[in-house]
Rosetta silent file (secondary structure, phi, psi, omega in degrees, C-alpha in Angstrom):
SEQUENCE: XXXXXXXXXXXXXXXXXXXXXXXXXXXXXXXXXXXXXXXXXXXXXXXXXXXXXXXXXXXXXXXXXXXXXXXXXXXXXXXXXXXXXXXXXXXXXXXXXXXXXXXXXXXXXXXXXXXXXXXXXXXXXXXXXXXXXXXXXXXXXXXXXXXXXXXXXXXXXXXXXXXXXXXXXXXXXXXXXXXXXXXXXXXXXXXXXXXXXXXXXXXXXXXXXXXXXXXXXXXXXXXXXXXXXXXXXXXXXXXXXXXXXXXXXXXXXXXXXXXXXXXXXXXXXXXXXXXXXXXXXXXX
SCORE:     score description
SCORE:     0.000 S_00000001
   1 L     0.000  125.639  179.916   38.094   77.869  151.108 S_00000001
   2 L   -73.639  144.410  175.037   39.870   81.209  151.282 S_00000001
   3 E  -156.241  160.617  179.118   37.890   84.368  150.588 S_00000001
   4 L   -73.737  154.933  174.072   38.129   88.108  151.137 S_00000001
   5 L   -73.622  157.511  177.488   36.482   89.764  154.114 S_00000001
   6 H   -55.131  -37.910  178.947   33.336   91.829  153.440 S_00000001
   7 H   -63.612  -39.413  178.309   35.331   95.020  154.098 S_00000001
   8 H   -69.543  -36.278  176.393   37.906   93.977  151.490 S_00000001
   9 H   -61.802  -41.312  179.214   35.136   93.117  149.027 S_00000001
  10 H   -60.823  -44.886  178.371   33.737   96.622  149.507 S_00000001
  11 H   -63.722  -42.750  179.403   37.117   98.207  148.737 S_00000001
  12 H   -64.180  -38.874  179.645   37.609   95.945  145.713 S_00000001
  13 H   -65.559  -37.251  177.088   34.120   96.770  144.430 S_00000001
  14 H   -64.427  -45.836  178.438   34.834  100.493  144.617 S_00000001
  15 H   -61.794  -43.372  178.137   38.055  100.080  142.629 S_00000001
  16 H   -62.866  -40.835  179.188   36.239   97.894  140.092 S_00000001
  17 H   -63.299  -40.011  177.831   33.429  100.439  139.816 S_00000001
  18 H   -62.140  -41.407  179.221   35.887  103.221  139.136 S_00000001
  19 H   -66.476  -45.098 -179.102   37.477  101.147  136.373 S_00000001
  20 H   -62.671  -38.308 -177.588   34.130  100.197  134.834 S_00000001
  21 H   -67.391  -17.218 -177.606   32.927  103.803  134.845 S_00000001
  22 L  -108.709   11.513  173.175   35.909  104.821  132.731 S_00000001
  23 L   -67.566  150.170  178.654   35.647  102.173  130.014 S_00000001
  24 L   -72.867  163.721  178.900   35.240  103.549  126.506 S_00000001
  25 H   -60.477  -40.687  179.703   31.919  103.374  124.708 S_00000001
  26 H   -62.080  -43.771  178.152   33.306  100.750  122.333 S_00000001
  27 H   -61.932  -43.656 -179.974   34.432   98.588  125.256 S_00000001
  28 H   -62.820  -40.187 -178.633   31.039   98.937  126.940 S_00000001
  29 H   -67.899  -42.417 -179.662   29.190   98.006  123.762 S_00000001
  30 H   -67.261  -51.372 -177.473   31.300   94.920  123.089 S_00000001
  31 H   -68.363  -32.607  177.806   31.319   93.640  126.660 S_00000001
  32 H   -70.364  -38.449  177.292   27.655   94.542  127.144 S_00000001
  33 H   -64.061  -41.849  177.844   26.609   92.695  123.997 S_00000001
  34 H   -62.306  -42.832 -179.550   28.485   89.617  125.161 S_00000001
  35 H   -63.025  -40.778  177.418   26.824   89.767  128.589 S_00000001
  36 H   -59.763  -40.951  178.439   23.368   89.977  127.008 S_00000001
  37 H   -68.164  -39.514 -178.977   24.143   86.874  124.961 S_00000001
  38 H   -63.728  -42.174  177.078   25.555   85.028  127.986 S_00000001
  39 H   -65.080  -36.040  175.924   22.398   85.657  130.018 S_00000001
  40 H   -61.419  -38.222  176.676   20.445   84.501  126.968 S_00000001
  41 H   -61.019  -41.362  176.515   22.388   81.226  126.996 S_00000001
  42 H   -62.948  -40.806  178.274   21.285   80.750  130.589 S_00000001
  43 H   -64.818  -38.683  178.753   17.704   81.519  129.585 S_00000001
  44 H   -64.354  -42.038 -179.777   17.874   79.052  126.714 S_00000001
  45 H   -67.954  -40.394  176.535   19.137   76.294  129.000 S_00000001
  46 H   -57.941  -46.260 -179.547   16.442   77.093  131.563 S_00000001
  47 H   -61.568  -43.940 -179.247   13.759   76.857  128.859 S_00000001
  48 H   -64.792  -47.789 -174.980   15.082   73.543  127.572 S_00000001
  49 H   -66.030  -39.242 -175.308   15.473   71.929  130.992 S_00000001
  50 L   -90.360    5.390 -177.649   12.071   72.982  132.322 S_00000001
  51 L   -66.508  -30.432  178.359   10.120   72.135  129.166 S_00000001
  52 L  -136.847   -3.534 -175.083    9.139   68.702  130.513 S_00000001
  53 L   -59.437  -37.731 -179.586   10.888   68.376  133.892 S_00000001
  54 H   -57.978  -26.854 -179.879    7.800   69.208  136.049 S_00000001
  55 H   -68.353  -22.742 -174.962    6.129   66.054  134.751 S_00000001
  56 H  -104.715  -35.713 -174.028    8.882   63.928  136.299 S_00000001
  57 H  -121.560   -1.422 -179.640   10.045   65.719  139.454 S_00000001
  58 L    90.031  168.983 -174.543    7.266   68.176  140.299 S_00000001
  59 H   -67.340  -48.489 -175.259    7.147   71.962  140.234 S_00000001
  60 H   -60.269  -52.410 -178.981    9.448   72.759  143.168 S_00000001
  61 H   -66.555  -33.811  177.197   12.372   70.562  142.185 S_00000001
  62 H   -62.524  -41.718  179.384   11.925   71.558  138.549 S_00000001
  63 H   -67.430  -36.100  177.842   12.272   75.238  139.476 S_00000001
  64 H   -63.259  -47.730 -179.818   15.361   74.459  141.550 S_00000001
  65 H   -67.011  -37.745  176.030   17.041   72.631  138.672 S_00000001
  66 H   -61.880  -39.142  177.689   15.926   75.358  136.283 S_00000001
  67 H   -64.106  -41.896  176.264   17.527   77.947  138.559 S_00000001
  68 H   -61.764  -38.899  179.778   20.793   76.044  138.592 S_00000001
  69 H   -65.147  -46.697 -178.203   20.656   75.863  134.807 S_00000001
  70 H   -63.698  -31.160 -176.292   20.021   79.578  134.375 S_00000001
  71 L   -61.501  -16.600  175.582   22.887   80.480  136.717 S_00000001
  72 H   -55.450  -35.432 -178.759   25.286   79.404  133.965 S_00000001
  73 H   -59.748  -48.755 -178.830   24.576   82.793  132.359 S_00000001
  74 H   -73.241  -30.212  174.401   25.934   84.868  135.243 S_00000001
  75 H   -59.978  -43.403  176.967   28.844   82.475  135.727 S_00000001
  76 H   -61.223  -41.881 -179.984   29.833   83.225  132.118 S_00000001
  77 H   -63.433  -48.301 -175.803   29.503   86.951  132.771 S_00000001
  78 H   -65.933  -46.406 -175.258   31.554   86.894  135.977 S_00000001
  79 H   -77.654  -24.976 -178.552   34.369   84.652  134.759 S_00000001
  80 H   -93.060  -13.838  178.564   34.652   86.201  131.294 S_00000001
  81 L    83.191   23.644  179.135   34.556   89.825  132.449 S_00000001
  82 L   -76.455  165.907 -176.369   31.483   90.910  130.465 S_00000001
  83 L  -105.849  114.787 -177.556   29.420   93.992  131.414 S_00000001
  84 L  -114.186  128.540 -177.018   25.937   93.285  132.796 S_00000001
  85 L   -53.597  -47.872 -175.407   23.501   96.098  133.626 S_00000001
  86 L   -64.779  -47.748  178.269   22.108   94.456  136.751 S_00000001
  87 H   -63.563  -28.439 -179.178   25.476   93.576  138.269 S_00000001
  88 H   -75.105    2.367  168.630   26.730   97.056  137.444 S_00000001
  89 H   -58.115  -27.928 -178.288   24.397   98.446  140.093 S_00000001
  90 H   -69.413  -14.888  175.619   27.433   97.943  142.321 S_00000001
  91 H   -59.772  -25.073  179.420   29.254  100.749  140.479 S_00000001
  92 H   -56.522  -26.488  179.381   27.175  103.019  142.691 S_00000001
  93 H   -61.764  -35.670  177.997   29.575  102.187  145.543 S_00000001
  94 H   -68.915  -33.505  177.168   32.315  104.149  143.785 S_00000001
  95 H   -72.012  -41.148  176.163   29.960  107.113  143.487 S_00000001
  96 H   -59.731  -31.422 -179.307   28.974  106.870  147.170 S_00000001
  97 L   -86.571    1.541  179.563   32.714  106.945  147.932 S_00000001
  98 L    63.499   29.406  176.323   33.152  110.074  145.730 S_00000001
  99 L   -89.232  -25.207  175.922   35.601  108.241  143.478 S_00000001
 100 L  -139.801  162.841  176.183   33.478  108.873  140.376 S_00000001
 101 L   -84.839  154.926  177.880   30.609  111.160  139.450 S_00000001
 102 H   -64.156  -25.581  177.564   27.041  109.894  139.196 S_00000001
 103 H   -64.171  -32.625  177.623   27.063  111.000  135.553 S_00000001
 104 H   -71.581  -35.231  176.162   29.712  108.335  134.897 S_00000001
 105 H   -63.656  -48.001 -179.801   27.522  105.736  136.596 S_00000001
 106 H   -62.560  -37.607  178.126   24.541  106.721  134.445 S_00000001
 107 H   -60.965  -46.595  179.269   26.739  106.646  131.331 S_00000001
 108 H   -61.580  -48.838 -178.739   27.834  103.084  132.091 S_00000001
 109 H   -58.887  -43.876 -176.153   24.310  101.932  132.839 S_00000001
 110 H   -63.780  -50.120 -177.970   22.858  103.480  129.663 S_00000001
 111 H   -67.672  -41.180 -179.381   25.401  102.029  127.241 S_00000001
 112 H   -66.806  -39.351  178.976   25.522   98.618  128.938 S_00000001
 113 H   -60.028  -46.851  179.527   21.718   98.385  129.036 S_00000001
 114 H   -64.983  -39.498  179.428   21.476   99.027  125.295 S_00000001
 115 H   -68.730  -39.932  175.292   24.291   96.601  124.577 S_00000001
 116 H   -57.943  -41.701  178.715   22.703   93.907  126.785 S_00000001
 117 H   -62.924  -43.226  179.545   19.502   94.335  124.772 S_00000001
 118 H   -62.732  -43.816  179.684   21.414   93.994  121.507 S_00000001
 119 H   -65.417  -39.168  178.844   23.181   90.835  122.684 S_00000001
 120 H   -65.045  -44.713  178.957   19.960   89.297  123.939 S_00000001
 121 H   -63.967  -41.218  179.717   18.151   90.016  120.675 S_00000001
 122 H   -59.449  -47.323 -179.167   21.065   88.670  118.648 S_00000001
 123 H   -66.333  -39.233  179.301   21.068   85.369  120.520 S_00000001
 124 H   -59.873  -43.902 -179.721   17.268   85.084  120.331 S_00000001
 125 H   -64.650  -44.085 -179.788   17.350   85.494  116.545 S_00000001
 126 H   -63.728  -46.290  179.958   20.187   82.971  116.137 S_00000001
 127 H   -64.121  -37.702  177.138   18.496   80.392  118.385 S_00000001
 128 H   -60.281  -39.619  179.237   15.207   80.899  116.576 S_00000001
 129 H   -66.944  -23.400  179.037   17.018   80.118  113.331 S_00000001
 130 H   -77.375  -13.089 -178.148   18.304   76.838  114.756 S_00000001
 131 L    61.185   28.819  175.616   14.698   75.620  115.226 S_00000001
 132 H   -60.063  -27.570 -179.059   15.566   74.311  118.646 S_00000001
 133 H   -60.699  -16.798 -179.192   12.005   75.211  119.581 S_00000001
 134 H   -83.398   -4.530 -179.032   10.816   72.162  117.608 S_00000001
 135 H   -61.959  148.319  178.586   12.461   69.731  120.039 S_00000001
 136 H    53.628   46.926  178.477   10.186   67.251  121.836 S_00000001
 137 H    56.385   46.493  176.136    7.330   67.913  119.427 S_00000001
 138 H    70.679   14.848  178.321    7.532   71.696  119.977 S_00000001
 139 H   -66.472  -35.893  179.275    7.425   71.381  123.779 S_00000001
 140 H   -65.321  -45.699  178.378   10.549   73.574  124.096 S_00000001
 141 H   -64.654  -39.289  178.981    9.023   76.301  121.951 S_00000001
 142 H   -63.243  -39.783  178.387    5.716   76.075  123.809 S_00000001
 143 H   -63.999  -43.428  178.932    7.520   76.495  127.123 S_00000001
 144 H   -62.459  -39.696  179.609    9.378   79.572  125.840 S_00000001
 145 H   -66.358  -42.563  179.282    6.129   81.091  124.594 S_00000001
 146 H   -62.881  -40.595  178.673    4.385   80.499  127.927 S_00000001
 147 H   -61.559  -44.952 -178.445    7.268   82.149  129.808 S_00000001
 148 H   -64.760  -43.039 -179.462    7.116   85.221  127.569 S_00000001
 149 H   -63.553  -40.853  179.438    3.335   85.575  127.864 S_00000001
 150 H   -62.654  -37.359 -177.431    3.511   85.334  131.656 S_00000001
 151 H   -69.012  -35.759 -178.167    6.113   88.092  131.809 S_00000001
 152 H   -86.888   -1.222  178.160    4.103   90.637  129.816 S_00000001
 153 L  -111.957   13.582  179.653    0.936   89.965  131.811 S_00000001
 154 L   -83.667  134.620  176.410    2.405   90.602  135.244 S_00000001
 155 L   -57.102  148.000 -174.984    0.978   93.589  137.168 S_00000001
 156 H   -52.105  -52.289 -174.349    3.361   96.575  137.311 S_00000001
 157 H   -70.755  -28.642  175.096    3.990   96.478  141.058 S_00000001
 158 H   -65.360  -47.058  178.485    4.390   92.711  141.071 S_00000001
 159 H   -63.099  -40.078  179.806    7.087   92.956  138.385 S_00000001
 160 H   -61.748  -49.573 -178.879    8.697   95.887  140.210 S_00000001
 161 H   -66.580  -37.725  176.491    8.919   94.070  143.543 S_00000001
 162 H   -66.881  -31.131  176.064   10.156   90.880  141.892 S_00000001
 163 H   -66.366  -39.105  177.215   12.775   93.027  140.171 S_00000001
 164 H   -60.447  -52.122 -177.238   13.968   94.335  143.546 S_00000001
 165 H   -63.175  -37.474  179.574   14.336   90.861  145.007 S_00000001
 166 H   -60.305  -54.524 -173.275   16.015   89.567  141.852 S_00000001
 167 H   -77.592  -19.156  168.552   18.804   92.110  141.709 S_00000001
 168 H   -57.619  -46.575 -179.103   19.318   92.040  145.452 S_00000001
 169 H   -73.049  -40.235  179.355   20.299   88.408  144.895 S_00000001
 170 H   -59.979  -47.105 -179.275   22.176   88.994  141.628 S_00000001
 171 H   -67.562  -30.443  172.482   24.366   91.666  143.203 S_00000001
 172 H   -64.788  -36.598  176.589   24.967   89.393  146.186 S_00000001
 173 H   -62.575  -45.043  177.769   26.163   86.796  143.673 S_00000001
 174 H   -65.133  -40.512  179.572   28.596   89.300  142.149 S_00000001
 175 H   -59.508  -48.292 -178.674   29.613   90.417  145.658 S_00000001
 176 H   -69.958  -34.890  176.872   30.416   86.878  146.789 S_00000001
 177 H   -65.314  -36.060  176.500   32.192   86.065  143.526 S_00000001
 178 H   -62.810  -36.316 -179.367   34.364   89.133  144.078 S_00000001
 179 H   -76.434  -21.087 -179.715   35.285   87.798  147.506 S_00000001
 180 E   -74.065  143.522 -177.061   36.233   84.343  146.236 S_00000001
 181 L  -108.525    4.134  174.857   39.903   83.828  145.452 S_00000001
 182 L  -138.726  167.215 -174.236   39.622   80.764  143.211 S_00000001
 183 H   -63.205  -44.780 -179.764   37.513   79.734  140.249 S_00000001
 184 H   -61.026  -41.893  178.665   35.376   77.193  142.094 S_00000001
 185 H   -61.728  -40.412  178.480   34.613   79.732  144.790 S_00000001
 186 H   -66.527  -39.543  179.052   33.516   82.282  142.207 S_00000001
 187 H   -64.463  -48.714 -178.592   31.282   79.746  140.470 S_00000001
 188 H   -65.623  -43.462  179.484   29.603   78.621  143.694 S_00000001
 189 H   -60.822  -32.559  177.924   29.282   82.178  144.990 S_00000001
 190 H   -77.270  -44.393 -171.189   27.558   83.168  141.776 S_00000001
 191 H   -69.093  -37.369 -173.016   25.291   80.147  141.389 S_00000001
 192 H   -60.372  -56.444 -179.230   23.706   80.031  144.849 S_00000001
 193 H   -68.579  -30.352  178.619   21.834   83.392  144.845 S_00000001
 194 H   -66.406  -40.755  176.747   21.024   83.129  141.128 S_00000001
 195 H   -59.957  -40.639  179.597   19.403   79.754  141.720 S_00000001
 196 H   -62.647  -46.626 -176.396   17.313   81.291  144.504 S_00000001
 197 H   -67.793  -38.932 -179.445   16.044   84.168  142.357 S_00000001
 198 H   -70.940  -45.902  179.513   15.167   82.013  139.359 S_00000001
 199 H   -62.033  -30.313 -179.222   13.511   79.265  141.385 S_00000001
 200 H   -83.280   -9.083  178.701   11.504   81.922  143.240 S_00000001
 201 L    80.619   24.000  176.883   10.233   83.513  140.023 S_00000001
 202 L   -75.989  166.852 -168.459   11.870   86.908  140.530 S_00000001
 203 L  -113.374  128.559 -178.255   12.399   89.170  137.509 S_00000001
 204 L  -116.089  121.394 -173.274   15.698   90.046  135.776 S_00000001
 205 H   -60.867  -42.086 -178.053   15.583   92.780  133.139 S_00000001
 206 H   -71.368  -35.234  174.655   18.345   91.378  130.925 S_00000001
 207 H   -62.033  -39.654  178.995   16.855   87.891  131.079 S_00000001
 208 H   -66.652  -25.777  175.631   13.544   89.393  129.963 S_00000001
 209 H   -64.523  -21.790  175.689   15.377   90.963  127.017 S_00000001
 210 H   -95.230  -50.105 -174.134   15.866   87.374  125.852 S_00000001
 211 H   -61.073  -46.592 -175.865   12.700   85.625  127.037 S_00000001
 212 H   -69.032  -48.948  176.077   10.174   88.132  125.685 S_00000001
 213 H   -59.104  -36.160  176.949   11.715   88.573  122.201 S_00000001
 214 H   -62.223  -41.989  176.602   12.027   84.795  121.896 S_00000001
 215 H   -62.990  -37.195  179.083    8.336   84.524  122.689 S_00000001
 216 H   -64.838  -38.546  177.158    7.566   87.201  120.120 S_00000001
 217 H   -68.787  -41.498 -177.553    9.387   85.237  117.431 S_00000001
 218 H   -71.974  -23.180  178.888    7.690   81.981  118.434 S_00000001
 219 L   -59.776  -23.672 -178.750    4.284   83.645  118.443 S_00000001
 220 L   -89.972    0.087 -178.818    4.486   83.598  114.633 S_00000001
 221 L  -102.042  107.365 -176.010    5.074   79.825  114.482 S_00000001
 222 H   -55.079  -39.796 -178.365    1.683   78.011  114.279 S_00000001
 223 H   -63.765  -36.636  178.435    3.068   74.690  115.507 S_00000001
 224 H   -69.282  -45.363  179.487    4.447   76.332  118.662 S_00000001
 225 H   -60.394  -41.283  179.413    1.209   78.183  119.351 S_00000001
 226 H   -65.522  -40.375 -179.501   -0.750   74.946  118.904 S_00000001
 227 H   -67.881  -31.773 -179.694    1.565   73.046  121.249 S_00000001
 228 H   -74.074  -26.505 -178.364    1.238   75.763  123.897 S_00000001
 229 L    78.428 -174.411 -179.252   -2.550   75.621  123.821 S_00000001
 230 L   -61.328  127.699 -179.302   -4.830   78.530  124.761 S_00000001
 231 L  -123.142  110.740  177.908   -2.795   81.310  126.413 S_00000001
 232 L   -67.173  129.121  177.968   -4.643   84.086  128.199 S_00000001
 233 L    89.384    9.022 -179.440   -3.041   87.468  127.521 S_00000001
 234 H   -64.496  -21.416  178.616   -1.059   86.451  124.441 S_00000001
 235 H   -67.886  -18.491  178.223   -2.351   89.619  122.755 S_00000001
 236 H   -83.523   -6.420  179.255   -0.160   91.624  125.157 S_00000001
 237 L   -81.452   89.515 -177.268    2.958   89.949  123.776 S_00000001
 238 L  -132.797  162.244  179.367    4.101   92.781  121.481 S_00000001
 239 L   -71.881  -29.885 -176.764    7.383   94.468  120.571 S_00000001
 240 L   -85.800  -91.115 -176.095    6.230   97.868  121.797 S_00000001
 241 H   -66.410  -33.137 -178.656    4.168   98.006  124.962 S_00000001
 242 H   -63.668  -53.706 -177.190    4.595   94.319  125.745 S_00000001
 243 H   -72.045  -51.463 -169.296    8.395   94.246  125.816 S_00000001
 244 H   -88.089  -36.294 -176.346    9.250   97.760  126.944 S_00000001
 245 H   -92.382  -50.659 -176.277    6.299   98.940  129.053 S_00000001
 246 H   -75.272  -30.731 -176.049    4.806   95.792  130.563 S_00000001
 247 H  -106.704  -66.305 -170.072    8.089   93.929  131.089 S_00000001
 248 H   -67.864  -37.426 -176.565   11.289   95.983  130.983 S_00000001
 249 H   -60.550  -59.401 -178.416   10.074   99.218  132.609 S_00000001
 250 H   -65.986  -37.089 -177.859    8.930   97.867  135.998 S_00000001
 251 H   -68.539  -41.553  178.771   11.586   95.165  136.161 S_00000001
 252 H   -62.268  -45.498  178.749   14.431   97.563  135.335 S_00000001
 253 H   -61.657  -42.643  177.638   13.309  100.044  137.990 S_00000001
 254 H   -64.139  -41.390  177.796   13.037   97.235  140.531 S_00000001
 255 H   -59.077  -41.305  179.297   16.473   95.898  139.593 S_00000001
 256 H   -63.593  -44.118  179.124   18.022   99.313  140.213 S_00000001
 257 H   -62.975  -46.587 -178.241   16.425   99.595  143.646 S_00000001
 258 H   -60.958  -44.280 -177.562   17.445   96.063  144.599 S_00000001
 259 H   -77.678  -45.971 -175.272   21.061   96.434  143.529 S_00000001
 260 H   -73.633  -46.527 -174.569   21.785  100.045  144.449 S_00000001
 261 H   -79.932  -53.139 -170.087   19.875  100.292  147.725 S_00000001
 262 H   -82.163  -15.175  177.202   19.980   96.819  149.253 S_00000001
 263 H  -119.459  -63.050 -174.300   23.532   95.902  148.267 S_00000001
 264 H   -60.123  -52.142 -175.716   25.653   98.841  147.077 S_00000001
 265 H   -69.273  -47.804 -175.477   24.429  101.478  149.547 S_00000001
 266 H   -64.553  -42.199  178.492   24.036   99.296  152.627 S_00000001
 267 H   -71.181  -35.006  174.521   27.421   97.601  152.279 S_00000001
 268 H   -61.984  -45.030 -178.416   29.078  100.922  151.461 S_00000001
 269 H   -59.996  -44.257 -176.015   27.495  102.472  154.562 S_00000001
 270 H   -73.227  -48.702 -170.504   28.675   99.677  156.863 S_00000001
 271 H   -96.506  -15.441 -179.331   32.175   99.010  155.549 S_00000001
 272 H  -123.442  -53.987 -177.207   33.188  102.344  154.033 S_00000001
 273 H   -64.030  -55.738 -177.074   30.916  105.204  155.071 S_00000001
 274 H   -69.908  -35.442 -179.682   30.530  104.456  158.791 S_00000001
 275 H   -66.255  -35.918  177.498   34.085  103.172  159.196 S_00000001
 276 H   -70.672  -35.020  176.373   35.478  106.411  157.791 S_00000001
 277 H   -62.937  -41.977  178.915   33.260  108.409  160.120 S_00000001
 278 H   -65.908  -37.205  178.918   34.644  106.488  163.081 S_00000001
 279 H   -64.777  -39.584  179.270   38.194  107.009  161.842 S_00000001
 280 H   -65.595  -38.609  178.397   37.590  110.732  161.594 S_00000001
 281 H   -65.525  -34.364 -179.322   36.215  110.802  165.134 S_00000001
 282 H   -69.320  -26.197  179.310   39.290  108.972  166.381 S_00000001
 283 H   -79.297  -19.258 -178.383   41.574  111.630  164.927 S_00000001
 284 L   -84.090    0.000    0.000   39.750  114.433  166.740 S_00000001
């Protein structure tokens, strides 16, 4: 299978980052809303697949299959050209290369983050209206509620570190998809690291924008709550501190560190920063 070299991927990522940083606000809002919904589709499939799978194949294999299911979300983002906050950590490479200002990077991140949240909320509301949560005698809804409760009860530093590891892998998925020169290569390059992060239980801020609000909606459905059974910490599942402080704040900060430091900066340093330094030395 043909693919670009890492050095070529770095150059392509810089050009892409420059283009992304100069999209209009309207473009960012539309593409960001779509990306939030696409990640939500992956979250919905993950919830459905893992609602009863552990009973048949065990926890490990269930998490693996769940990870493969969730990866559909990023495949949709990559192949459709939507704007995802976590993947856009790679825009930092254009700033490291002095092709754009950091203010343009922050502008992209801010608008895309808000749009991702809007898209995630929109899909959560629509799916809630479909009553899919009632499938298998409310087992699907119970699973979604348990996922949401677990996310808002995670210690800050645990969520932060899981956020780092998550976006390290997500950005590697985008990196490898950029290097692939055919559709199958892009799909496989995207799915492999996404499967690893989901199966490992790492934390993705945009995914949490779907999972936690879905849990908040289901919290009001007595049949779902009954099917889930006693849930320690369900009182922390709230729209204010639960969603934004307990979940999104630490995970978002971790995602930025994972994507910007461990992928964008390190690959820029190796393939662009250090190579240019050597070229300059050769001219002297």
